BAZA-194820 format. One line per 2 residues: number of its first residue (from 0); for each residue x, y, z of N, C-alpha, C. Coordinates in nm, 3 decimals. Each point is the difference from the previous one (the first is absolute). Example, Ala and Ser with C-alpha at 12.3 -4.5 7.8 and 13.67 -1.06 7.14 Angstrom:
// BAZA-194820
0 = 1.319/-0.569/0.780/-0.089/0.119/0.000/0.090/0.120/0.000  -0.035/0.105/-0.072/0.082/0.119/0.006/-0.077/0.109/0.073
//
This chain:
// BAZA-194820
0 = 7.491/10.530/7.409/0.058/-0.077/-0.109/-0.029/-0.148/0.023  -0.008/-0.074/-0.109/-0.043/-0.139/0.008/0.113/-0.100/-0.020
2 = 0.117/0.048/-0.034/0.109/-0.094/-0.028/0.134/0.069/0.025  0.107/-0.081/0.002/0.134/0.056/0.015/0.037/0.088/-0.120
4 = -0.049/-0.036/-0.118/0.027/0.082/-0.119/-0.065/0.137/0.013  -0.124/0.004/0.048/-0.066/0.129/0.022/0.071/0.077/0.111
6 = 0.048/-0.070/0.102/0.075/0.067/0.106/0.124/0.067/-0.058  0.071/-0.071/-0.086/0.120/0.057/-0.062/-0.035/0.124/-0.083
8 = -0.113/-0.005/-0.071/-0.045/0.117/-0.077/-0.033/0.117/0.093  -0.062/-0.030/0.113/-0.034/0.106/0.096/0.127/0.061/0.058
10 = 0.096/-0.083/0.036/0.127/0.049/0.055/0.071/0.089/-0.101  -0.007/-0.037/-0.128/0.064/0.082/-0.104/-0.069/0.135/-0.016
12 = -0.127/0.005/0.031/-0.078/0.123/-0.015/0.014/0.093/0.121  0.002/-0.057/0.118/-0.004/0.079/0.124/0.140/0.006/0.062
14 = 0.066/0.116/-0.005/0.139/0.010/0.050/0.016/-0.046/0.145  -0.095/0.029/0.086/0.013/-0.036/0.142/-0.006/-0.148/0.028
16 = -0.034/-0.080/-0.100/-0.007/-0.145/0.020/0.131/-0.072/-0.033  0.098/0.073/-0.048/0.127/-0.062/-0.040/0.061/-0.089/0.109
18 = -0.004/0.039/0.129/0.058/-0.087/0.103/-0.070/-0.136/0.011  -0.120/-0.012/-0.056/-0.077/-0.125/0.011/0.001/-0.080/-0.129
20 = 0.088/0.035/-0.092/-0.002/-0.057/-0.135/0.003/-0.153/0.000  0.085/-0.061/0.078/0.011/-0.146/-0.003/-0.080/-0.069/0.108
22 = -0.087/0.072/0.068/-0.074/-0.056/0.113/-0.099/-0.107/-0.046  -0.006/-0.108/0.076/-0.100/-0.105/-0.026/-0.136/0.051/0.049
24 = -0.103/-0.074/-0.033/-0.134/0.037/0.045/-0.006/0.007/0.152  0.057/-0.099/0.068/-0.001/0.002/0.147/0.077/0.120/0.054
26 = 0.112/0.033/-0.063/0.077/0.117/0.044/-0.078/0.128/-0.024  -0.071/0.006/-0.111/-0.082/0.119/-0.029/-0.112/0.012/0.102
28 = -0.061/-0.111/0.036/-0.106/0.004/0.102/0.056/0.049/0.134  0.118/-0.044/0.034/0.062/0.041/0.126/0.035/0.149/0.001
30 = 0.026/0.056/-0.118/0.036/0.142/-0.011/-0.116/0.084/-0.053  -0.120/-0.050/0.021/-0.122/0.063/-0.052/-0.004/0.151/0.027
32 = 0.024/0.040/0.123/-0.011/0.142/0.036/0.104/0.085/-0.074  0.121/-0.052/-0.016/0.104/0.073/-0.072/-0.035/0.013/-0.148
34 = -0.053/-0.106/-0.056/-0.041/0.002/-0.141/-0.116/0.098/-0.019  -0.097/-0.005/0.092/-0.112/0.097/-0.008/0.051/0.144/0.006
36 = 0.098/0.025/0.086/0.054/0.136/0.012/0.067/0.043/-0.131  0.073/-0.092/-0.063/0.064/0.032/-0.128/-0.105/0.027/-0.107
38 = -0.105/-0.080/-0.004/-0.108/0.021/-0.097/-0.072/0.132/0.026  -0.024/0.031/0.127/-0.067/0.125/0.034/0.085/0.120/-0.043
40 = 0.131/-0.010/0.020/0.088/0.107/-0.042/-0.001/0.020/-0.151  -0.012/-0.109/-0.074/-0.003/0.008/-0.146/-0.134/0.054/-0.050
42 = -0.109/-0.045/0.059/-0.131/0.042/-0.048/-0.037/0.141/0.044  0.056/0.045/0.111/-0.031/0.133/0.052/0.035/0.105/-0.105
44 = -0.094/0.084/-0.030/0.025/0.106/-0.097/-0.036/-0.039/-0.143  -0.034/-0.124/-0.022/-0.047/-0.043/-0.132/-0.150/-0.023/0.007
46 = -0.067/0.024/-0.108/-0.141/-0.033/-0.006/-0.020/-0.150/-0.007  -0.114/-0.046/0.050/-0.029/-0.143/0.002/0.003/-0.060/-0.141
48 = -0.053/0.073/-0.098/-0.001/-0.053/-0.136/0.141/-0.006/-0.057  0.083/0.095/0.032/0.139/-0.003/-0.047/0.074/-0.121/0.055
50 = -0.021/-0.030/0.127/0.063/-0.118/0.061/-0.052/-0.127/-0.067  -0.132/-0.010/-0.015/-0.058/-0.119/-0.062/0.051/-0.018/-0.142
52 = 0.012/0.107/-0.075/0.048/-0.008/-0.139/0.143/-0.051/-0.004  0.085/0.047/0.090/0.138/-0.047/0.004/0.007/-0.149/0.034
54 = -0.080/-0.041/0.096/-0.002/-0.142/0.038/-0.052/-0.086/-0.115  -0.110/0.043/-0.062/-0.057/-0.076/-0.111/0.097/-0.012/-0.115
56 = 0.078/0.105/-0.026/0.097/-0.002/-0.109/0.106/-0.109/0.021  0.019/-0.040/0.124/0.096/-0.107/0.032/-0.071/-0.134/0.020
58 = -0.129/-0.005/-0.029/-0.074/-0.126/0.012/-0.047/-0.031/0.141  0.004/0.099/0.088/-0.045/-0.020/0.138/-0.144/0.051/0.009
60 = -0.094/-0.087/0.033/-0.140/0.045/0.007/-0.017/0.111/0.103  -0.067/0.107/-0.041/-0.022/0.113/0.091/-0.114/0.085/-0.053
62 = -0.079/0.051/0.092/-0.107/0.093/-0.035/-0.031/0.081/0.125  -0.013/0.131/-0.015/-0.035/0.079/0.119/-0.145/-0.027/0.041
64 = -0.028/0.028/0.125/-0.139/-0.004/0.047/-0.065/0.129/-0.048  -0.103/-0.013/-0.082/-0.065/0.116/-0.059/-0.114/0.052/0.087
66 = -0.012/0.132/0.006/-0.123/0.057/0.054/-0.090/0.030/-0.121  -0.118/0.053/0.024/-0.095/0.023/-0.109/0.057/0.092/-0.108
68 = 0.067/0.106/0.040/0.057/0.093/-0.098/0.104/-0.071/-0.087  0.084/-0.083/0.063/0.101/-0.073/-0.076/-0.066/-0.090/-0.105
70 = -0.107/-0.066/0.037/-0.070/-0.087/-0.095/-0.053/0.079/-0.118  -0.064/0.112/0.028/-0.059/0.081/-0.106/0.108/0.056/-0.092
72 = 0.116/0.035/0.053/0.105/0.065/-0.078/0.104/-0.098/-0.055  -0.011/-0.129/0.027/0.101/-0.096/-0.043/-0.003/-0.020/-0.151
74 = 0.111/0.023/-0.069/0.001/-0.013/-0.146/-0.020/-0.144/-0.047  0.045/-0.098/0.077/-0.019/-0.139/-0.039/-0.149/-0.037/0.002
76 = -0.068/0.038/0.107/-0.144/-0.029/0.008/-0.076/0.074/-0.109  0.042/0.123/-0.030/-0.065/0.076/-0.107/0.020/-0.070/-0.134
78 = 0.123/-0.046/-0.026/0.028/-0.068/-0.126/-0.079/-0.129/-0.014  -0.029/-0.065/0.111/-0.078/-0.125/-0.002/-0.150/0.026/-0.006
80 = -0.040/0.127/0.004/-0.143/0.032/-0.005/-0.074/-0.034/0.128  0.073/-0.006/0.111/-0.064/-0.038/0.126/-0.083/0.113/0.059
82 = 0.049/0.123/-0.012/-0.074/0.113/0.055/-0.103/0.047/-0.103  -0.122/0.021/0.045/-0.107/0.048/-0.087/-0.061/0.124/0.064
84 = -0.059/0.084/-0.083/-0.062/0.123/0.051/-0.150/-0.003/-0.025  -0.073/0.060/0.091/-0.141/0.025/-0.019/-0.045/0.113/0.091
86 = -0.118/0.054/-0.030/-0.059/0.103/0.084/-0.071/-0.068/0.115  0.051/0.018/0.119/-0.056/-0.061/0.119/-0.086/0.102/0.073
88 = -0.127/-0.033/0.026/-0.083/0.094/0.077/0.072/0.040/0.130  -0.015/0.119/0.036/0.056/0.059/0.123/0.144/0.047/-0.013
90 = 0.079/-0.052/-0.096/0.141/0.041/-0.009/0.042/0.043/-0.139  -0.077/-0.030/-0.104/0.035/0.040/-0.136/0.086/-0.104/-0.070
92 = 0.067/0.045/-0.107/0.082/-0.091/-0.081/0.128/-0.036/0.076  0.022/-0.129/0.015/0.116/-0.051/0.073/0.048/-0.130/-0.065
94 = 0.126/-0.034/0.029/0.055/-0.128/-0.042/-0.022/-0.102/0.112  -0.037/-0.119/-0.040/-0.025/-0.109/0.094/0.068/-0.127/-0.050
96 = 0.035/-0.091/0.091/0.053/-0.128/-0.046/-0.105/-0.073/-0.084  0.044/-0.052/-0.112/-0.090/-0.073/-0.088/-0.004/-0.147/0.036
98 = -0.055/-0.078/-0.091/-0.008/-0.144/0.020/0.141/-0.058/-0.015  0.048/-0.080/0.094/0.141/-0.041/-0.002/0.036/-0.104/-0.106
100 = -0.099/-0.065/-0.059/0.027/-0.105/-0.099/-0.052/0.046/-0.135  0.081/-0.016/-0.104/-0.042/0.034/-0.136/-0.022/-0.130/-0.077
102 = -0.114/-0.009/-0.066/-0.034/-0.119/-0.076/0.008/0.030/-0.149  0.029/-0.102/-0.078/0.014/0.018/-0.144/-0.133/0.033/-0.066
104 = -0.109/-0.065/0.045/-0.128/0.018/-0.068/-0.108/0.059/0.090  0.038/0.062/0.107/-0.099/0.056/0.092/0.054/0.131/0.055
106 = -0.079/0.104/-0.009/0.036/0.128/0.059/-0.088/0.021/0.123  0.063/0.028/0.110/-0.074/0.027/0.123/-0.011/0.151/0.014
108 = -0.122/0.049/0.003/-0.025/0.144/0.013/-0.029/0.033/0.146  0.072/0.096/0.051/-0.023/0.048/0.135/-0.047/0.144/-0.007
110 = -0.074/0.042/0.099/-0.048/0.136/-0.001/-0.039/0.045/0.138  -0.064/0.116/0.005/-0.031/0.060/0.130/-0.091/-0.086/0.087
112 = 0.019/0.016/0.127/-0.090/-0.060/0.097/-0.105/0.104/0.036  -0.110/-0.041/0.059/-0.100/0.099/0.041/0.060/0.100/0.098
114 = -0.054/0.120/-0.001/0.044/0.102/0.096/-0.031/-0.048/0.142  0.072/0.055/0.096/-0.022/-0.035/0.140/-0.147/0.016/0.037
116 = -0.059/-0.104/0.048/-0.139/0.004/0.046/-0.104/-0.007/-0.110  0.040/-0.014/-0.126/-0.095/0.003/-0.111/-0.106/-0.111/0.010
118 = 0.035/-0.112/0.058/-0.094/-0.113/0.008/-0.062/-0.017/0.139  0.028/0.093/0.090/-0.049/-0.015/0.138/-0.151/-0.021/0.008
120 = -0.074/0.090/-0.063/-0.147/-0.008/0.012/-0.054/-0.130/-0.057  0.054/-0.045/-0.114/-0.049/-0.124/-0.060/0.032/-0.120/0.088
122 = 0.122/-0.005/0.053/0.040/-0.114/0.082/-0.075/-0.001/0.133  -0.004/0.113/0.068/-0.068/0.006/0.130/-0.152/-0.011/-0.019
124 = -0.051/0.058/-0.109/-0.143/-0.015/-0.030/-0.039/-0.145/-0.023  0.090/-0.077/-0.062/-0.027/-0.142/-0.023/-0.007/-0.078/0.131
126 = 0.054/0.057/0.106/-0.008/-0.063/0.131/-0.131/0.032/0.072  -0.085/0.080/-0.066/-0.131/0.029/0.056/-0.018/0.139/0.055
128 = 0.098/0.087/-0.010/-0.012/0.136/0.048/-0.081/0.082/-0.100  -0.101/0.073/0.049/-0.079/0.084/-0.089/0.067/0.137/-0.016
130 = -0.063/0.088/-0.079/0.061/0.131/-0.028/0.019/0.084/0.125  -0.091/-0.006/0.093/0.014/0.077/0.123/0.118/-0.050/0.083
132 = 0.018/-0.131/0.006/0.111/-0.057/0.076/0.133/0.035/-0.068  0.001/-0.005/-0.134/0.122/0.038/-0.073/0.034/0.146/0.025
134 = -0.101/0.086/-0.002/0.022/0.143/0.025/0.058/0.021/0.140  -0.049/-0.075/0.097/0.052/0.011/0.137/0.146/-0.047/0.006
136 = 0.034/-0.106/-0.072/0.138/-0.049/-0.001/0.094/0.102/-0.065  -0.049/0.068/-0.104/0.080/0.106/-0.062/0.016/0.119/0.095
138 = -0.107/0.036/0.069/0.002/0.116/0.089/0.098/-0.021/0.116  0.015/-0.121/0.047/0.091/-0.028/0.112/0.143/-0.027/-0.046
140 = 0.021/-0.009/-0.133/0.133/-0.028/-0.051/0.033/-0.148/-0.004  -0.098/-0.083/0.033/0.023/-0.145/-0.007/0.022/-0.043/-0.145
142 = -0.077/0.059/-0.091/0.022/-0.017/-0.143/0.052/0.133/-0.053  0.101/-0.006/-0.084/0.053/0.125/-0.055/0.058/-0.025/-0.139
144 = 0.026/0.111/-0.070/0.055/-0.010/-0.134/0.130/0.079/-0.013  0.063/0.029/0.113/0.132/0.065/0.000/0.071/-0.037/0.129
146 = 0.132/0.003/-0.002/0.073/-0.033/0.123/-0.027/0.103/0.108  0.015/-0.038/0.125/-0.020/0.098/0.107/0.106/0.110/-0.010
148 = -0.033/0.118/0.051/0.097/0.112/-0.007/0.125/-0.027/0.084
//
């Protein structure tokens, strides 16, 4: 929380914080471990998004730390058009994070990247390797087009 007003809102939301209702910032810092324990008791058993939603409803900034699945499935990001889908070589149709900024008069198009190793021969060939050398690099697994087993 960023202010005494937000602290009061948090205390009203979290039952275990009632003993700290009138605590000053310095007093709260001194009781840090006790306050953390009360918050842990309140958050335990609730989903991260449920906790964040309750805090946000009281004007307290909060957002869970998202993993990739959370990002793809987040309704807010979907509503903002952040997640985009395309057919990605090697994995098929998937949702990916889109361009984070939306412009009024410019659309940024994103799409698939080359498949793993698709440009190996061109890049390494440009370094002076001939076809025989490239074949040897492929044979030893130095160059490949799929992850190792």
